[in-house]
C-alpha positions in Angstrom: 59.7 125.1 92.8 60.5 124.5 96.3 61.0 120.8 97.6 59.2 118.7 99.9 59.7 115.3 100.9 62.5 113.0 101.0 65.6 113.9 98.6 65.0 112.4 95.3 68.5 113.5 94.6 71.6 110.8 95.7 75.6 111.4 95.5 77.7 108.8 97.1 81.9 110.3 96.4 84.8 108.6 97.7 86.5 111.9 99.6 85.2 114.8 101.0 85.7 117.9 97.8 88.8 120.4 98.8 89.0 123.6 96.8 89.4 124.8 94.1 86.6 122.6 93.6 84.9 122.9 97.0 82.8 126.2 96.7 81.0 125.7 93.7 80.3 122.0 94.2 78.8 123.2 97.7 76.8 126.1 95.6 75.9 123.6 93.3 74.6 120.9 96.0 72.7 123.7 97.4 70.9 124.6 94.9 70.0 121.0 93.6 68.6 120.3 97.6 66.2 123.9 97.0 64.5 121.9 94.0 63.9 118.5 94.6 66.5 117.5 97.5 70.0 116.2 98.1 71.9 113.4 99.2 75.3 113.5 99.7 77.2 111.1 101.2 81.0 111.2 101.5 83.0 107.9 101.9 86.6 108.3 103.3 89.3 107.1 100.7 91.5 104.6 100.9 95.2 105.0 101.3 96.5 104.9 97.2 99.4 103.0 98.4 97.4 99.7 99.0 97.6 99.5 95.4 94.5 100.4 92.8 92.4 97.5 93.0 92.4 96.9 96.9 92.0 100.6 97.1 89.3 100.1 95.0 87.5 96.9 96.5 87.8 98.8 100.2 85.9 102.3 98.6 83.2 100.6 97.1 82.7 98.6 100.2 82.0 102.0 102.0 79.9 103.2 98.8 77.8 99.9 99.2 76.9 101.0 102.7 75.9 104.6 101.8 73.6 103.7 99.0 69.4 104.7 99.8 68.3 100.6 99.2 65.2 101.8 96.9 67.8 104.2 94.5 68.1 103.4 91.1 72.2 103.6 91.2 73.9 104.9 88.3 77.7 104.6 88.4 79.6 107.3 87.2 82.0 105.7 84.5 84.0 107.4 82.3 83.6 104.1 79.9 80.5 104.7 79.8 78.0 106.5 77.4 76.9 110.3 77.9 74.2 111.8 77.6 73.8 113.3 73.9 73.2 117.3 75.8 71.7 118.4 78.8 68.2 118.5 77.2 68.8 115.1 77.2 69.9 114.6 80.7 66.3 116.5 81.7 64.2 114.2 80.1 66.5 110.9 81.8 66.2 112.6 84.7 62.8 114.0 84.7 61.8 110.5 83.8 63.5 108.8 86.8 62.2 111.6 89.2 58.6 111.0 88.0 59.1 107.5 88.9 59.2 108.4 92.0 61.9 106.6 92.8 65.7 107.8 94.6 68.2 108.4 91.8 72.3 107.8 93.4 75.0 108.8 91.8 78.1 106.9 92.5 81.4 108.3 92.2 84.8 106.6 92.7 87.9 107.8 94.3 91.2 108.4 92.6 91.9 104.9 90.9 87.8 104.9 89.8 85.4 102.8 90.4 85.1 99.3 91.4 84.3 96.7 88.4 81.6 94.9 90.7 80.5 97.7 92.1 79.2 99.1 88.8 78.3 96.2 87.6 75.7 96.1 90.1 74.5 99.7 89.5 71.1 99.8 87.7 73.2 101.8 85.1 76.3 103.3 84.5 76.9 106.7 82.9 80.0 108.8 81.5 80.2 112.6 81.8 82.4 112.4 78.6 84.8 111.3 76.4 87.4 112.8 78.3 89.2 111.0 81.4 89.0 113.6 84.8 90.0 113.8 88.5 86.6 112.5 90.5 86.7 115.8 91.9 85.9 117.9 89.1 83.7 115.1 87.5 81.5 115.8 91.6 81.7 119.5 90.2 80.4 118.4 86.7 78.1 116.3 88.2 76.5 118.6 90.3 76.1 121.4 87.9 74.2 119.3 85.1 72.3 118.0 87.8 71.2 121.5 88.5 71.2 122.8 84.7 69.0 119.7 84.2 66.5 120.5 86.7 66.4 124.0 86.0 65.2 122.3 82.1 62.7 120.4 83.8 61.0 123.8 85.8 61.7 125.9 82.7 64.3 128.3 84.8 66.3 130.9 82.2 70.0 129.2 83.9 69.5 126.3 81.3 69.3 128.4 78.3 
């Protein structure tokens, strides 16, 4: 189950992950990286004093600049549907990985993700119906990526 070649998954997130989320996020990122390769790009957050819309627009420009051109971009959007289950997410991820294309997950900052950026993405995906802080969303995403990969590889972690 060791990875070969370039990273097949990418996470582009606004802001560096901070405690108490930093340690578990880094652990799951390392696990995902060992299985399929993961690149993580953290972009600088814009000061919130500029206002929500302006913040999202500036952060969207920073995110766009980091997303791999060949990637299947997925905007994490709380208004979007979430996978039905971890098994369903694993099937979705496995299908995309089998196509040989990088999958990039985009996580907005404290004010969310810019609507225009989300519209440009190939897909939108929710992590569930509840609103959560963007750093917690990053933890949930990285854990679910690892869980999906263990399901794909038949690893006991998933059960």
